[in-house]
N, C-alpha and C positions, 0 to 999 in steps of 0.2 A: 504517319503523319501526316499533318494538310501543308497542303496545295498554301504555297505565297509569304509563308512569316517564313520563312530563313532568306537572310545576303546570300549577296554566291558567291561561289565559290571559285577562283580567280588564279591564273599564272598568280607569282609574284615578284619582283626584282627586290629583291634586300639589302641593300646597300653597306659596307663598313665605314665611320671612322678612316680607315687604315687603309681603303679603297680596297675590302676586297668584296665582291659579293659575287652573291647566285641566286640562282635560280627558284627558288619552293611557292607553292598556294598555303593559299590565304583568302580572305573575305574585302583582304584590302589588293589596289594593284600595285603598290611600291610604300616598303618601309625604307628610314635611314637609323639604320643604330650604332651605340657608342664602343662595341667590344666586338666581338665574333669569334669564333672557333680560331681566326689564321691569328690570332692578334692575346688571348684569355690569358692569362697566364698559367690555370693550371693547363693549359692544352704547349703550353712551347714550351712550360718550365724554365722560363724568368719572368722575372720578375717587379713585374712598373708600380706607379704611383699610379692614379689620378689625380690631383692634386688644380680641386678650382677653389682659388680665395683661397689661394693660406688655409687650410683647415688643419689638415700634422700640425703647420708650427702654432699654430692656435690653440687645439691643441694642448700636444706637449707644454705651451710655456704655463694654460688654466691646471697639470695637474703637474706637474712639474713643485719638485722643493718639495714644503710638507701637507699638500693639501691631500686631507680627510683622515688626518694622524691625530683627532680630535684624543680626548683626553676626552676617557670615563670616572667623573669622579662623584 
């Protein structure tokens, strides 16, 4: 490997939006994440929707009714 072309590998504090934090190693000294293993539905078994700006309601209203049921003729 060439010297001087790789970034520094430092201890990193990772902070989640749920309040959980842990230490790992990365090229950045601090990371902020939205979902971690303490609050992710796959690991907790709880279903949680992260809905920003009403995207779920917008999707349901768009695809409700006869949308996509065009007759071929």
